[in-house]
C-alpha positions in Angstrom: 5.8 28.8 20.8 2.2 28.1 21.9 1.5 31.9 22.0 2.8 32.3 18.5 0.7 29.4 17.2 -2.4 30.8 19.0 -1.7 34.2 17.3 -1.6 32.3 14.0 -5.0 30.8 14.6 -6.5 34.1 15.8 -5.0 35.9 12.7 -6.6 33.3 10.3 -9.9 33.6 12.1 -9.9 37.3 11.6 -9.0 36.9 7.9 -11.9 34.4 7.4 -14.3 36.8 9.1 -13.2 39.7 6.9 -13.5 37.6 3.7 -17.0 36.6 4.7 -17.9 40.4 4.7 -16.5 41.1 1.3 -18.9 42.3 -1.4 -20.5 39.4 -3.5 -18.9 40.8 -6.6 -15.4 40.2 -5.2 -16.1 36.9 -3.6 -17.3 35.4 -6.9 -13.6 35.3 -7.9 -13.3 32.3 -5.6 -16.8 30.8 -5.6 -17.7 30.6 -9.3 -16.3 28.5 -12.1 -14.9 29.7 -15.3 -17.8 28.4 -17.4 -20.3 31.0 -18.6 -23.6 30.7 -20.4 -24.5 32.5 -23.6 -26.7 35.0 -21.8 -24.9 38.1 -20.6 -24.1 38.6 -16.9 -24.9 35.0 -16.0 -22.4 32.4 -14.8 -22.6 28.8 -13.8 -22.4 28.6 -10.0 -21.5 25.4 -8.3 -21.8 24.2 -4.8 -19.1 25.3 -2.4 -17.9 21.7 -2.0 -17.5 21.3 -5.8 -15.5 24.6 -6.0 -13.3 23.6 -3.1 -12.7 20.2 -4.8 -11.5 22.0 -7.9 -9.0 24.2 -6.0 -7.8 21.1 -4.1 -7.2 19.3 -7.4 -5.3 22.3 -8.6 -2.6 21.5 -6.0 -2.1 18.0 -7.4 -2.6 16.4 -4.0 -1.2 12.9 -4.8 2.1 14.4 -6.0 2.1 16.8 -3.0 1.6 13.9 -0.6 4.8 12.2 -1.6 6.7 15.4 -1.5 5.4 16.2 2.0 6.1 12.7 3.2 9.8 13.1 2.1 9.9 16.5 3.8 8.6 15.0 7.1 11.2 12.2 6.9 13.9 14.9 6.6 12.5 16.5 9.7 12.7 13.3 11.8 16.1 12.3 10.5 17.6 15.8 11.3 17.7 15.1 15.1 18.7 12.2 17.3 15.5 12.6 19.2 11.9 13.1 18.1 11.4 16.7 16.9 8.8 19.0 18.5 5.5 18.0 17.1 4.2 21.5 17.0 7.1 22.6 14.8 6.7 19.6 12.6 3.0 20.4 12.0 3.5 24.1 11.3 6.5 23.4 9.0 4.6 20.8 7.2 1.7 23.3 6.7 4.0 25.9 5.3 5.8 23.6 2.9 2.5 22.1 1.7 1.1 25.5 1.0 4.1 26.6 -1.1 4.2 23.2 -2.9 0.5 23.5 -3.7 1.1 27.0 -5.0 3.8 25.7 -7.3 1.6 23.0 -8.7 -1.2 25.5 -9.3 1.1 27.7 -11.3 2.3 24.7 -13.2 -1.3 23.7 -14.0 -1.9 27.3 -15.2 1.1 27.4 -17.5 0.4 23.9 -18.9 -3.3 24.4 -19.4 -3.0 24.1 -23.2 -0.8 21.0 -22.8 -3.0 19.3 -20.3 -6.0 19.7 -22.6 -4.3 17.6 -25.2 -3.4 14.7 -23.0 -5.8 11.9 -21.8 -4.0 11.8 -18.5 -4.5 15.4 -17.7 -7.5 16.7 -19.7 -9.9 16.3 -16.8 -7.9 18.7 -14.6 -9.9 21.9 -13.5 -8.3 24.4 -15.9 -8.6 22.4 -19.1 -12.2 21.6 -18.3 -13.0 25.2 -17.6 -13.9 24.5 -13.9 -11.6 27.3 -12.9 -10.4 30.4 -14.7 -6.7 31.4 -15.1 -7.5 34.4 -12.8 -8.8 32.1 -10.1 -5.8 29.9 -10.4 -3.2 32.7 -10.1 -5.1 34.4 -7.2 -5.4 31.0 -5.4 -1.7 30.3 -6.0 -0.6 33.7 -4.8 -2.8 33.4 -1.7 -1.7 30.0 -0.5 1.9 30.7 -1.5 2.0 34.0 0.4 0.5 32.4 3.5 3.0 29.5 3.2 5.9 31.9 3.1 4.6 33.9 6.0 4.1 30.7 8.1 7.6 29.5 7.4 9.3 32.8 8.0 7.3 33.7 11.1 7.0 30.3 12.8 9.8 28.1 11.5 12.9 30.0 10.2 13.9 32.3 7.2 16.2 29.6 5.8 13.4 27.2 5.3 11.2 29.9 3.7 13.9 30.9 1.2 14.8 27.3 0.3 11.1 26.4 -0.2 10.6 29.6 -2.3 13.6 28.7 -4.4 12.0 25.2 -4.9 8.8 26.9 -6.0 10.7 29.0 -8.6 12.7 25.9 -9.7 9.6 23.9 -10.4 7.0 26.5 -11.5 9.4 28.6 -13.6 12.7 26.9 -14.5 11.3 23.4 -15.1 7.8 24.3 -16.4 8.8 27.2 -18.7 12.5 26.8 -19.5 13.1 23.0 -19.5 10.1 20.8 -20.1 9.1 22.3 -23.5 12.6 22.5 -24.9 14.9 19.6 -23.9 14.6 15.8 -23.5 16.8 16.2 -20.4 14.0 18.2 -18.7 13.4 15.5 -16.1 17.1 15.1 -15.3 17.9 18.8 -15.0 14.6 19.8 -13.5 14.7 17.0 -11.0 16.5 19.0 -8.4 13.4 21.0 -7.6 11.5 17.8 -6.9 14.4 16.5 -4.8 14.3 19.3 -2.3 11.7 18.2 0.2 14.1 16.4 2.6 16.3 19.4 2.7 13.4 21.6 3.5 12.3 19.4 6.3 15.8 19.2 7.7 16.2 23.0 7.6 12.9 23.4 9.3 14.0 21.5 12.4 17.7 22.6 12.6 17.9 25.9 10.6 20.7 24.3 8.6 21.1 22.1 5.5 24.1 19.8 6.0 25.5 17.1 3.7 23.2 14.4 5.1 20.1 16.4 4.0 21.6 16.9 0.5 22.3 13.1 0.3 18.6 12.5 0.7 17.9 15.0 -2.1 20.5 13.2 -4.2 18.6 9.9 -3.8 15.4 11.6 -5.1 17.3 13.3 -7.9 18.6 10.0 -9.2 15.2 8.3 -8.7 13.3 10.9 -10.8 14.4 9.9 -14.3 13.5 6.2 -14.2 10.3 7.2 -12.4 9.1 9.7 -15.1 10.6 8.0 -18.1 8.5 4.9 -17.2 5.4 7.1 -17.3 6.5 8.7 -20.6 6.8 5.3 -22.2 3.3 4.1 -21.7 1.9 7.7 -22.2 4.0 8.2 -25.4 1.0 9.2 -27.6 0.0 11.8 -25.0 3.4 13.5 -25.0 3.6 13.3 -28.8 0.2 15.1 -29.1 1.4 17.7 -26.7 4.6 18.1 -28.7 6.8 17.8 -25.6 10.4 16.6 -26.2 10.4 13.7 -23.9 13.3 11.2 -24.2 11.2 8.4 -25.9 10.1 10.8 -28.6 13.4 12.5 -29.3 15.7 9.5 -28.9 13.5 6.5 -29.2 11.9 4.0 -26.9 14.8 1.5 -26.7 17.3 4.1 -25.7 14.9 5.3 -23.0 14.5 1.8 -21.7 18.3 1.5 -21.5 18.5 4.9 -19.6 15.9 3.6 -17.1 18.0 0.5 -16.4 21.2 2.5 -16.1 19.7 5.1 -13.8 18.1 2.4 -11.7 21.5 0.8 -11.1 23.0 4.1 -10.2 20.1 4.8 -7.9 20.6 1.5 -6.0 24.3 2.3 -5.6 23.4 5.8 -4.3 21.0 4.4 -1.7 24.0 2.7 -0.1 25.6 6.0 0.8 23.6 6.7 4.0 25.0 3.4 5.4 28.5 4.3 4.1 28.6 7.6 6.0 27.0 6.0 9.1 23.8 8.0 8.7 21.9 4.7 8.8 22.5 1.1 9.9 22.0 -2.5 8.8 18.2 -2.4 8.8 18.2 0.4 6.3 20.9 -1.2 4.1 19.1 -4.5 3.9 15.8 -2.8 3.1 17.5 -0.6 0.4 19.1 -3.7 -1.1 15.8 -5.6 -1.3 13.8 -2.7 -2.6 16.6 -1.9 -5.1 16.8 -5.5 -6.4 13.1 -5.4 -7.1 13.4 -2.1 -8.9 16.3 -3.4 -11.0 14.2 -6.4 -11.8 11.5 -4.2 -13.2 13.9 -2.1 -15.2 15.7 -5.2 -16.6 12.4 -6.7 -17.8 11.3 -3.4 -19.2 14.5 -3.2 -21.2 14.3 -6.8 -22.5 10.6 -7.3 -23.1 8.7 -4.0 -23.2 5.0 -3.6 -22.7 2.8 -0.7 -21.7 1.5 -2.8 -18.8 5.1 -3.4 -17.5 6.0 0.3 -17.9 2.9 1.2 -15.8 3.9 -1.4 -13.2 7.4 0.0 -13.1 6.1 3.5 -12.6 3.8 2.5 -9.8 6.5 0.5 -8.1 8.9 3.5 -8.3 6.5 5.4 -6.0 6.2 2.5 -3.6 10.0 2.2 -3.7 10.7 5.7 -2.7 8.2 5.8 0.1 9.4 2.4 1.5 13.1 3.5 1.2 12.5 6.6 3.3 10.3 4.8 5.7 13.2 2.3 6.2 15.5 5.2 7.0 13.1 6.4 9.7 12.6 2.9 11.2 16.4 2.4 11.2 16.8 5.6 13.2 14.0 5.2 15.7 13.0 1.5 15.6 16.3 0.0 16.7 
């Protein structure tokens, strides 16, 4: 394993050295922004740090962090003992690279939408910091490296599952669901629910029912999470002409859906205890976290305000992270 990892490092070092020798005309694809001046043959060059920051933003790092966290939890829950740390690191790298590629493609396809929304108009593509060509080349590069890393140093099953997740998010959700149906979040939520399955497969080369149960929890968590965001960003989604549930079916029905899905979510989180995947520490934690979430959803349904919708959205992120952390503590902290 160490020899294979060393070969990976050596291979990357050679690639970097080769890129450094490329003609300036080719390297500008990565090192120059999309903005141009009115004078021919002149472009606005930025510092290397600024350009790297734009590529980093293209991967939606805050969203990626939560997905990677859930994938790592899947890795640790897949075995009765601590998994090999080298395998955890290399699998995390591969999954992160493909996730970043998917978000970059999503940003490219939604460039015109992002430019209309206050929440997203400062992203690199709407601002012209990066060009569509730079985005697609960057996505292809990190996505290809991610697939190679997973196939060569983890296992083919993890690579194919991660690639399927890439297609589910970047193509099925972004192109086929989000612009056309108010159930986009529900149907497309499966791609966002996959990280624990990917992590589990990376460690065991299998995807048993326990891994899919973790995915089910995220799948049910997704609608109340995103509908809370859609409520207090309603004007944004209306300007972008996206058929989000609050727009197509009204705010009150959306608030009811958030409450109902939250109740279903709390019931679903009891399943790991029911199948003896987790113990009492997890069950008590899930019950407390779920009661708080239901409290938010109930107040949102009865007495709506944008401030409360934002608080519900923020808590939903804390809820998922704490729930999966409780699973991990229950496994190794007892």
